N, C-alpha and C positions, 0 to 999 in steps of 0.2 A: 921250677917249683922249689928245688933245693936252694937256689939263690935267694928266693923270696923269704924262705924260712930263715936263712942265715942273716938276712938284712933285718928281719923282724927281731930276732934274737939279739943282734948287736944294738939295735935301737932301744930295745927293752933294757939291756944291761947299761947302756949310756944314760937312760932315764932314771935308773935305780941308784945311781951313785949318790953317796951321802954328801950333801952340802955341809960344809963346816960353818956352823953358826957361832957368832961370838957369845960367850957366856954372860958377859956384862954389857949393858948398853953403853953406847958411845956417849960420853958427856958433851953436851953442847953448851956454849956460853950463854947465859941468860942475859936478856936485854934489860937494861936498867929502866926503871919506870921514870917517865918524864917528870921533871920537877915543875912546880908552879912558878911561872915567870911573871914578869911585871905586866905582860900583856893580859894575863888572866885577871889581874887586879884591875886593869884598865877597863874591862868589860863592865858596863853599867849593871847595878843590881836592880832587879825588877821583881815586884811581887807577882808571882805566876799563878796565884790561886784563882783568880778570875780573868786571867789574860787569854787572848785569843790563840788559836792553834798556830797561826802564822807567827805570832810573837814568840811562842814556845819553840817552834822549829828554828826561828832565827837565833834564839838564845843558844840552842844546842849546836847549831852550825858555827856560831861564833866561838863557842867553847872548844870545839874541835880545831878551829883555825888557831886559837890561842895555844892549844896544846902542841900543834905543829910548830909554832914559833918557839915554844919551850924546848922542843927537841933540836930544832935547827934555827938558832937565832939569827943567822945571816941570810935567811931566805927572804928576799924582798917581796915575793908574791904573797907569802903567808902573812907578812906584816900588813900589806895592803888589804888583804881579806879581813884581818882583825879590825882595822880602822873602818872599813866599809860596814862590817856587821855591827860594830858598836854604834855607828851613825844610824844604821837602820833600826836598831833596837830603841835608841832614844826617840826616834821619830814614830815607830810603829807601836811601841809598847807604852803608851801614855796612860 
């Protein structure tokens, strides 16, 4: 019984130790916003006021792919996606 009491007291003391918290938050480097690249300009401009939902979704996906190319210009997969989405937009959004 005495040993159990001592163990509980030691666990309680260990749990009550003050953790030293930093007074100022650690500064993290901010990621630069992606710049508009030539791939974004290459996406066709479509009037989306009366466009179908598939056309709008394709435009959004193509814009995301173009931003990816803007972040990493040497990514061949992203470049292929931009070309594919722009061809799909010109075909589907007439």
